[in-house]
BARO-708114 format. One record per residue (C-alpha): x negated, y negated, z negated. Coordinates in steps of 0.2 Angstrom, whole numbers, padded with zeros to 4 digits, always signed. Each point is the difference from the previous one (the first is absolute). Layout:
% BARO-708114
XYZ ...
//
This chain:
% BARO-708114
+0022+0047+0055 +0002+0015-0011 +0018+0006+0001 +0000+0006-0019 +0000-0018-0005 +0018+0000+0005 +0003+0010-0014 -0001-0017-0011 +0007-0016+0007 +0001-0016-0009 +0019-0005-0004 +0001-0015-0013 -0014-0009-0009 +0004-0006-0018 -0011-0014-0005 -0010-0017+0007 -0019-0001+0000 -0009-0010-0014 -0001-0014+0012 +0018-0003-0003 +0003-0009+0016 +0017+0002+0011 +0003-0008+0018 +0015-0006+0005 +0004+0006+0018 +0018-0006+0000 +0006-0010+0015 +0017-0002+0009 +0000+0018+0005 -0006+0008-0016 -0003+0001-0018 -0016+0010-0002 -0015-0003-0012 -0017+0009+0000 -0012+0004-0012 -0015+0011-0006 +0002+0016-0008 -0017+0009-0003 -0007+0003+0018 +0016-0001+0007 +0010-0015+0007 +0019-0001-0003 +0013-0008+0010 +0016+0000-0010 +0017-0005+0007 +0009-0010-0012 +0017+0003+0008 -0001+0019+0002 -0011+0003-0015 -0012+0012+0011 -0019+0001+0002 -0012+0001+0015 -0017+0004-0003 -0017-0006+0008 -0012+0013-0003 -0018-0003+0006 -0012-0003-0015 -0008+0013-0011 -0005-0013-0012 +0010-0012-0011 +0007-0015+0010 -0009-0014-0007 +0008-0015+0009 +0014-0003+0012 +0006-0015+0010 +0015-0005+0014 +0003-0011+0013 +0009-0015+0000 +0014+0010+0012 +0001+0013-0012 -0006+0012+0014 -0017+0005-0003 -0007+0008-0016 -0019+0002-0005 -0006+0011-0013 -0016+0002-0006 -0010+0013-0012 -0017+0001-0009 -0012+0016-0002 -0007+0013+0012 +0008+0002+0016 +0009-0018-0002 +0012-0007+0014 +0010-0015+0003 +0016+0005+0010 +0012-0012+0008 +0018+0006+0001 +0016-0005+0010 +0013-0001-0014 +0014+0001+0013 -0007+0017+0005 -0006+0006-0016 -0016+0005+0012 -0018-0004-0002 -0007-0010+0016 -0019-0002-0004 -0012+0007-0012 -0018-0008-0004 -0010+0015-0009 -0012-0006-0013 +0002-0018+0003 -0011-0005-0016 -0013+0012-0008 +0010+0002-0015 +0016-0004+0007 +0012-0015-0001 +0005-0012-0015 +0013-0012+0009 +0007-0003+0016 +0010-0014+0009 +0010-0002+0018 -0001-0015+0010 +0018-0009+0001 +0002+0009+0016 -0005+0016-0005 -0013+0004+0014 -0016-0004-0012 -0005+0009-0016 -0012-0006-0014 -0009+0013-0011 -0011-0003-0016 -0011+0014-0005 +0000+0011-0016 -0016-0002-0007 -0012+0009-0013 -0010-0008-0013 -0014-0010+0008 +0007+0001+0018 +0005-0015+0012 +0018-0002+0004 +0004-0002+0018 +0016-0009+0009 +0005+0009+0018 +0012-0005+0013 +0008+0012+0010 +0011-0004+0016 +0010+0017-0003 +0011-0003+0015 -0015+0000+0012 -0009+0016+0005 -0015-0002-0009 -0002+0009-0017 -0015-0010-0007 +0003-0017-0008 +0000-0015+0007 -0010-0008-0012 -0009+0006-0016 -0008-0012-0011 -0007+0002-0019 +0010-0009-0014 -0013-0013-0006 -0004-0004-0018 +0003-0017-0006 -0001+0006-0019 -0018+0008-0002 -0002-0016-0010 +0014+0005-0011 -0004+0011-0016 +0018+0009+0005 +0000+0020+0001 -0003+0003+0020 +0016+0011-0001 +0010-0016-0002 -0008-0007+0017 +0008+0014+0011 +0015-0005+0011 +0016+0008-0003 +0010-0009+0013 +0001-0008+0017 +0012-0010+0011 +0001-0008+0018 +0006-0016+0002 +0017+0002+0008 -0002-0017+0010 -0018+0004+0006 -0005+0018-0002 -0019-0005+0003 +0000-0005-0018 +0001+0010-0015 -0001+0000-0019 -0007+0013-0011 -0002+0001-0018 -0005+0010-0017 +0002-0004-0018 -0015-0014-0001 -0001-0005+0019 +0008-0005+0015 -0007-0001+0018 +0008-0010+0015 -0004+0009+0017 +0000-0005+0019 -0004+0012+0013 +0001+0001+0020 +0001+0014+0013 -0019-0003+0004 -0003+0008-0016 -0005-0016-0009 +0005-0001-0019 -0001-0014-0013 +0004+0002-0018 +0000-0013-0013 +0000+0008-0017 +0004-0009-0018 -0001+0006-0017 +0014-0001-0010 -0006-0002-0018 +0003-0010-0015 -0018-0009+0002 +0005-0005+0018 +0017-0007-0005 -0007-0006-0017 +0014+0006-0010 +0006+0018-0004 +0006+0009+0015 +0008+0018+0003 -0003+0012+0013 +0006-0002+0017 +0014+0012+0005 +0007-0006+0016 -0003-0012+0014 +0011-0005+0015 +0001-0012+0013 +0013-0015+0000 +0011+0001+0014 -0005-0010+0016 -0016-0005-0006 -0016+0005-0006 +0001-0004-0018 -0001+0014-0011 +0008+0004-0020 -0008+0012-0013 +0008+0007-0014 -0010+0003-0017 +0004+0012-0014 +0003-0014-0011 +0016-0005+0009 -0009-0014+0011 +0002-0003+0018 -0016-0009+0008 +0002-0010+0017 -0015+0000+0012 -0002-0012+0014 -0013-0004+0013 -0009-0019-0002 +0003-0001+0019 +0005+0008+0016 -0018+0001+0004 -0004+0012-0015 +0016+0010-0001 -0009+0014-0010 -0008-0012-0011 +0015-0001-0012 +0001-0007-0017 +0013+0003-0014 +0010-0016+0000 +0014+0005-0015 +0001+0014-0013 +0018+0002-0007 +0007+0010-0013 +0015+0009+0006 +0002+0015-0010 -0004+0004-0018 -0007+0017+0004 -0011+0006+0015 +0007-0003+0017 +0000+0018+0007 +0008-0005+0016 +0000-0014+0013 +0012+0002+0015 +0007-0013+0011 +0014-0003+0011 +0004-0013+0013 +0006-0012-0013 -0009+0006-0016 -0014+0005-0009 +0005+0015-0012 -0009+0005-0016 +0002+0015-0011 -0007+0002-0016 -0006+0012-0014 +0014-0007-0009 +0011+0007+0011 +0007-0016+0007 +0003-0006+0019 -0001-0016+0005 +0002-0010+0015 -0008-0016+0004 -0001-0011+0016 -0016-0005+0008 -0002-0015-0012 +0002+0011-0014 +0017-0005-0006 +0009+0014-0008 +0016+0005+0010 +0006+0016-0008 -0004+0013-0013 +0005+0017-0003 -0006+0003-0019 +0014+0013-0007 -0006+0016+0009 -0008+0009-0015 -0010+0011+0012 -0017-0003-0005 -0015-0008+0008 +0002-0004+0018 -0012+0008+0011 +0008-0003+0018 +0013-0011+0008 +0006+0003+0019 +0012-0008+0009 +0011+0007+0014 -0001-0007+0018 +0018-0007+0002 +0008-0016+0006 +0001-0012-0014 +0016-0012+0003 -0004-0019-0004 +0017-0005+0002 +0008+0005-0017 +0003-0017-0009 +0000+0009-0018 -0018+0008+0003 -0015-0006-0009 -0011+0015+0004 -0002+0006+0018 -0007+0017+0000 +0003+0017+0005 +0004+0016-0012 -0018+0005-0008 -0006+0016-0008 -0010-0001-0017 -0013+0012-0006 -0004+0001-0018 -0015+0008-0012 +0016+0010-0007 +0001+0010+0016 +0017-0010+0003 +0006-0005+0017 +0013-0012+0002 +0010-0009+0014 +0005-0018-0004 +0013-0011+0009 -0008-0018-0001 +0019-0005+0003 +0003+0005-0019 -0011-0014-0005 +0013-0013+0005 +0013+0008-0010 -0010-0002-0017 +0002+0019-0003 -0011+0009-0012 -0010+0009+0015 -0007+0017-0004 -0002+0006+0019 +0007+0016+0007 -0011+0016-0006 -0006+0009+0016 -0010+0013-0008 -0010+0000-0017 -0015+0010-0001 -0014+0005-0012 -0012-0013-0004 -0013+0012-0006 -0010+0017+0004 +0013+0013+0003 -0006+0016-0008 +0017+0006-0008 +0013+0008+0011 +0013+0014-0003 +0016+0006+0010 +0017+0004-0008 +0001+0020+0000 +0020-0002+0006 +0003-0017+0009 -0010-0010+0013 -0009-0012-0014 -0018-0003-0001 -0008-0009-0016 -0014-0011+0003 -0011-0007-0015 -0015-0012+0003 -0015-0007-0009 +0010-0016-0006 +0013+0010-0009 +0014+0000+0011 +0010+0016+0004 +0013+0000+0015 +0012+0011+0005 +0004+0001+0020 +0012+0010+0009 -0011+0006+0015 +0014+0005+0012 +0008-0017-0002 -0016-0010-0002 +0007-0010-0015 -0006-0003-0017 +0011+0006-0013 -0008-0006-0015 -0015-0006-0009 -0007-0004-0015 -0017-0009-0006 -0010+0006-0016 -0010-0017-0001 -0019+0002-0003 +0001+0019+0003 -0007+0010+0013 +0011+0016+0006 -0012+0015+0005 +0013+0012+0003 +0018+0004+0001 +0011+0016+0000 +0018+0003+0001 +0006+0015-0013 +0018+0006-0005 +0006+0002+0018 -0005-0019+0003 +0009-0005-0016 -0014-0007-0007 -0019-0009+0006 -0014+0003-0011 -0013-0015+0003 -0019+0003-0005 -0010-0018-0004 -0017-0004+0001 +0000-0004-0019 +0005+0018-0004 +0018-0003-0001 +0013+0013+0005 +0017-0007+0003 +0017+0010+0005 +0012-0012+0007 +0018+0003+0009 -0004+0007+0018 +0014-0011+0006 +0001-0016-0009 -0019+0000-0005 +0007-0003-0017 -0007+0005-0016 +0003+0017-0009 +0001+0004-0019 -0017+0002-0006 -0005-0001+0017 -0019-0007-0003 -0014+0009-0006 -0017-0005-0003 -0011+0015-0004 -0013-0002+0014 -0016-0009-0003 -0005-0001+0019 +0011-0005+0014 +0013+0012+0005 -0005+0008+0018 +0013+0013+0004 +0018+0005-0008 +0009+0016+0005 +0016+0009-0005 +0003+0018-0003 +0013+0007+0013 +0015+0000-0013 -0006-0018-0006 -0002+0007-0017 -0019-0004-0002 -0009-0015+0006 -0020-0001+0002 -0013-0013+0002 -0018-0002+0004 -0011-0016-0004 -0017-0008+0003 -0006+0006-0018 +0001+0017+0008 +0015+0006-0012 +0017+0009+0004 +0015-0004-0009 +0016+0011+0000 +0017-0006-0004 +0018+0009-0004 +0017-0005+0004 +0012+0001-0015 +0018-0004-0001 +0006-0011-0012 +0016-0010-0005 +0000-0019+0001 +0017-0009-0003 +0009+0017+0003 -0008+0002+0016 -0011+0014+0005 -0018-0008+0005 -0017+0007+0005 -0015-0005-0011 -0018+0006+0004 -0009+0005-0014 -0020+0000+0001 -0008+0017-0003 -0018-0005+0000 -0014-0004+0013 -0019+0009+0002 -0015-0004+0008 -0002+0017+0009 -0013-0008+0013 -0016-0011-0001 +0002-0006+0018 +0016-0008+0007 +0015+0010+0003 +0004+0003+0018 +0018+0007-0003 +0014+0007-0010 +0012+0013+0005 +0015+0008-0008 +0005+0019+0005 +0014+0009-0006 -0001+0013-0010 +0012+0014-0009 +0006-0010-0013 -0010-0016+0001 -0012-0009+0013 -0019+0001-0001 -0010-0017+0002 -0016+0001+0009 -0011-0013+0001 -0017-0002+0012 -0014-0012-0002 -0016-0005+0009 -0010+0011-0014 +0007+0016+0011 +0010+0006-0016 +0018+0005+0003 +0011+0000-0015 +0016+0008-0003 +0010-0005-0015 +0013+0010-0009 +0016-0012+0000 +0010+0013-0011 -0013-0001-0013 -0003-0019+0000 +0006-0009-0015 +0001-0016-0008 -0010+0006-0014 -0013+0011+0009 -0003-0010+0016 -0001+0007+0018 -0004+0018+0000 -0013+0005+0010 +0002+0018+0008 -0014+0003+0013 -0016-0010+0006 -0008+0007+0017 -0014-0010+0009 +0007+0001+0018 -0017-0003+0012 -0018+0001-0003 -0005-0011+0013 +0015-0011+0009 +0008-0014-0011 +0019+0000+0001 +0008-0015+0005 +0017+0004+0002 +0014+0010-0010 +0018+0006+0002 +0012+0015-0003 +0005+0010+0016 +0009+0016+0005 -0005+0011+0012 +0011+0015+0006 +0011-0002-0016 -0016+0000-0012 -0004-0016-0010 -0018-0004+0002 -0011-0016-0004 -0008-0010+0015 -0017-0008-0002 -0009-0009+0013 -0019-0003-0001 -0012-0012+0005 -0006+0014+0013 +0016-0003+0010 +0006+0017-0008 +0017+0004-0005 +0002+0013-0013 +0015+0010-0006 -0001+0006-0018 +0010+0013-0009 +0009-0009-0015 -0004+0015-0012 -0017+0004+0001 -0006-0014+0013 -0007+0012+0012 -0003-0008+0016 +0014+0008+0013 -0006-0010+0015 -0013-0013+0006 +0002-0010+0016 -0007-0014+0010 +0010-0015-0003 +0002-0014+0012 -0016-0010+0001 +0005-0018+0005 -0014-0011-0008 +0003+0006-0019 +0005+0015-0009 +0019+0002-0004 +0004-0009-0017 +0020+0000-0001 +0011+0014+0006 +0018+0004+0000 +0007+0016+0006 +0018-0002+0008 +0010+0016+0002 +0014+0003+0014 +0002+0009+0016 -0017-0006+0005 -0010-0002-0015 -0015-0013+0001 -0013-0008-0011 +0000-0019-0002 -0018-0008-0004 -0010-0014-0002 -0019-0004-0001 -0007-0013-0013 +0000-0012+0014 +0009-0005+0016 +0007+0018+0005 +0016+0008-0002 +0007+0017+0008 +0008+0017+0002 -0006+0016+0000 +0014+0015+0005 +0002+0014-0012 -0006+0013-0005 -0017-0007-0003 -0013+0011+0011 -0013-0012+0006 +0007-0003+0017 -0007-0016+0007 +0015-0002+0013 +0013+0001-0016 -0006-0015-0008 +0000-0020+0006 -0006-0016-0008 +0002-0019+0003 -0006-0017-0007 +0016-0005-0010 -0010-0014-0010 -0016-0009+0002 -0007+0003-0016 +0003+0011-0015 +0016+0011-0002 +0007-0001-0017 +0014+0012+0002 +0012+0009+0010 +0017+0008-0001 +0013+0008+0010 +0019-0002+0001 +0012+0013-0008 +0005+0006+0017 -0018+0001+0005 +0004-0012+0016 -0011-0015-0006 -0017-0001-0007 -0005-0017-0009 -0018-0006-0002 -0005-0013-0011 -0016-0010+0004 -0005-0006-0017 -0010-0017+0003 +0008-0003+0017 +0017-0003-0010 +0011+0011+0011 +0009+0016+0001 +0003+0009+0018 +0014+0010+0003 -0004+0014+0014 +0013+0012+0010 -0004+0018-0001 +0001+0010+0015 -0009+0018-0003 +0003+0007+0018 -0015-0009+0008 -0011+0009-0014 +0009+0017+0003 -0002+0000+0018 -0018-0006-0001 -0004+0015-0013 +0009+0012+0012 -0009-0004+0017 -0016+0009-0006 +0000+0018-0004 -0017+0000-0006 -0002-0018-0009 -0016+0004-0009 -0010+0004+0014 -0002-0019+0004 -0007-0003-0017 -0016+0012+0004 -0012-0010+0009 +0001+0003+0018 +0016+0009-0001 +0001+0018+0005 -0011-0003+0014 -0014-0006-0012 -0015+0008-0007 +0009-0001-0018 +0013+0011+0004 -0011+0013+0008 -0010+0000-0016 +0017+0002-0010 +0004+0015+0011 -0017+0008-0002 +0001-0002-0018 +0018+0007+0001 -0006+0017+0008 -0016+0001-0011 +0010-0002-0015 +0010+0015+0007 -0016+0011+0003 -0005-0007-0017 +0015+0008-0009 -0001+0017+0009 -0019+0000-0005 -0015-0006+0011 -0010+0017-0001 +0016+0010+0002 -0005+0015+0015 +0020+0000+0003 +0004-0012+0014 +0007-0016-0006 +0018-0005+0005 +0003-0018+0003 +0017-0006-0001 +0010-0016-0004 -0003-0002-0018 -0014+0002-0013 +0000+0002-0019 +0003-0015-0011 -0016+0006-0010 -0011-0007+0014 +0008-0017+0000 -0013-0007-0011 -0014+0005+0011 +0009-0006+0015 +0003-0018-0008 -0018-0002-0004 -0005+0006+0017 +0010-0014+0008 -0009-0013-0012 +0014+0000-0015 -0006+0004-0016 +0013+0000-0012 +0000+0001-0018 +0004+0016-0008 +0017-0010-0006 +0003-0004+0019 -0003+0017+0006 +0012+0006-0013 +0013-0012+0006 -0003+0005+0018 +0002+0020-0005 +0016-0004-0010 +0007-0010+0014 -0002+0016+0011 +0008+0011-0012 +0015-0012-0002 +0002-0001+0018 +0000+0017+0003 +0012+0004-0015 +0011-0014+0007 +0001+0008+0018 +0003+0017-0008 -0017+0008+0006 -0001+0016-0008 -0001+0004-0019 -0011-0010-0013 -0014+0015+0000 -0001-0002+0019 -0016-0007+0006 +0002-0018+0006 -0006-0004+0016 +0000-0016+0012 +0001-0004+0019 -0011-0011+0010 +0012-0014+0001 +0004+0002-0020 -0020-0002-0001 +0001-0015+0010 +0014-0008-0010 -0008+0004-0016 -0016-0006+0005 +0007-0017+0006 +0011-0004-0015 -0014+0005-0013 -0016-0006+0007 -0006-0017-0004 +0006-0014+0011 -0017-0009-0003 -0016+0009-0001 -0013-0001-0014 -0013-0014+0005 -0014-0010-0009 +0012-0010-0010 +0009+0014-0007 -0015+0009-0007 -0007-0015-0006 +0015-0004-0009 +0002+0018-0007 -0019-0003-0007 +0003-0016-0008 +0015+0008-0009 -0010+0015-0006 -0016-0010-0004 +0011-0013-0009 -0011-0015+0009 -0001-0009+0017 -0016+0010+0001 +0008+0016+0004 -0014+0011-0005 +0000+0016-0009 -0013+0013-0009 +0000+0016+0007 +0004+0007-0017 +0015-0012+0000 +0006+0005+0016 -0001+0019-0006 +0010-0005-0015 +0015-0009+0009 +0001+0015+0012 +0003+0012-0013 +0007-0009-0014 +0012-0012+0009 +0015-0001+0014 +0001+0018+0008 -0015+0007-0009 -0014+0013+0008 -0009+0014-0007 -0018+0001+0000 +0001+0013+0013 +0011-0010+0011 -0011-0015-0002 -0015+0011+0005 +0008+0008+0016 +0007-0018+0006 -0018-0009-0002 -0009+0015+0008 +0011-0001+0015 -0003-0018+0001 -0020-0001-0004 -0006+0017+0001 -0009+0011-0012 -0008-0009-0016 +0012-0014+0001 -0003-0007-0017 -0016-0004+0006 +0005-0008+0014 +0014-0011-0007 -0006-0017-0004 +0000-0004-0019 +0010-0016+0003 +0015+0002+0011 +0008-0015+0009 +0014-0001+0011 -0013-0002+0015 -0009+0015-0006 +0015+0010-0001 +0006-0004+0016 -0015+0002+0010 -0012+0013-0009 +0014+0011-0008 +0015-0001+0013 -0011-0003+0015 +0011-0016+0007 -0013-0007+0013 +0012-0017+0003 +0001-0004-0019 -0008-0018+0003 +0011-0003+0015 
//
């Protein structure tokens, strides 16, 4: 394993997967729960308040189950490279892994009562047949004991086929050769043996079959010490299934339908004595196996029940006052709440609300912000809940829910005294940073689109937002007196649609008397706003507008300081990082960024004794880059932080922790930062860029670079000179464009200007001579510039065809000769007629105009003009 991955290590997970299932692992010796959070399994010690992380999946965990003795845990995921992993909960260690157990992964798992057998249902795509597999995981074999297709009993039904995919499976505790599986509209009874013989009896559960309205099936379980089965429905009914005779155990019929809840029964759990139901109405009810109501817990006020799990403890049956013989149990709700309940409270006839273990987000988490001076993080979600956690104590300090509103972004201001919330409906709300209460005139409705980003100036006197309507809005803090006390209100200055494509990011940069506000869009326009001249009557004043790239598309943006100079940092879809001067937007430096699957989208520079850059890609990966930026591949690392899209990253006020939000996986991960592994890795190699040259120093490309390096010196001294040439260790920067082109990198004129400007700034910073001294570069600098500036991906057929489609304005992608000449002379970096004649003569020879086709397609351009022999390949 790459040692640089130790630079980030998972410390804490805030959140619970959307499946909302928490398993109670408590027994006589420990108080533990287990749950999945994105692609991580979490063992939580209820006594010490600590987490242990079960790390092995790269996809989001789709299903979990535990053995009756609470020792074994099985986790499964769905997607590419899916896994089933068996874990020992006592040691928090993986015991067995099954790679690609099904084509698309797993949708449901179940362990037999003794934990030795595992059943899995496959995840399927539309039109595919689902599979049931049984695994003897304790044996040496890695293939399933049996695999059988889930037969259809409902093709005659008019129901949607997706309703017939089975979503749960369970072994009979007393007879593990029997199983039950079910989906919304069907149930199947199974038997199997070790010879591989499988029998299935599928039944369609529809209103037509039952001759009255039936809801969808939600759960199924065996009745203890029997092969009878009970299923629950979305209407609140319980269906009892029983075989007609011992000779036809699988041929079960529904013998009774009983209404137990007035809402959907979401959970069916069982103990030795009771069948326990949990409903969408938030109620929990205990029944004996004749369905007589024994106990009820109806004052939880925690939302719809999604899971109930009992501890594995001895239950005393000698207490005369007891009417409920059950152990403590853990309840999970759709509101992200996890409670522990003592059943003895039922006898005391008290209002039972349960003891809150934790309360997580119950929707997508896209909004996170850390307090500027305290160990607090604010987390906002799509269901309108904002939470304030103490991340050192791992405790929830405060929370507030804004009903029917989605929180897209949050930001602390005024040294953490206020918290700004950006909502999906365009509302900006400024609340107290500690109590989360309203502030005077703190609600603003000035955006037509959803607010995407909020930033404060360093002195918190200004606030800016960007929204999905491609507008930038600006606010100013003003001091007012309310009831004899000084308060701060936020005055709306105005908004402006500076961009015609979505806004990538905003940045305030401090100036002499007031900050400048920058915005960058996908349209490649960098806008500088003059905050001092912006007023309520005149709106936002634009100071400067610059298109920062010709070809590459920017995907990330932030402010940056290098050597005490304030700069702007831009990441592009070509895996480049560019540092721009804030005054004239001239590129100071271009370096190769980390290439871990996707370009960098979010960036946060962190100052300190060893400064570093925290980054995230759009999906899965977060990482660190040691500063200063130089493109050194050994000075960066990345790891899979989430199984899907990463919505945001933030850093603690002291730089010790990084937080990443996983958007649709409902979780926020907290990572310890240790920059030492990166420091060590970046200093091991004195020549790190040689490894990025094909074949390294011993390869053919390195030899070519050396040849061009010395040839450039000859050219700068005059190829036809009669004076002997003196070859040294440097060549004039005027030869740099020719060398780059000879190496196969064809930069635009702007890219060439950036290259030469970078060399000039490096020379000036290093104090190498006067401004009028000739600029020269050595071999290693040439290699570094070449590696950092060349395209990561070459130009191929798809790129050429895409360019012609844009130029021609149609998918045919064909241009007339005259149209091409007009484009070359009037658009982009224009060419003169003399330059065109010189280039086409080099490509086609004399009388090139007669040789050039009248209609030029991408294929003609690549093969006839450029001479690409492998274009079709």
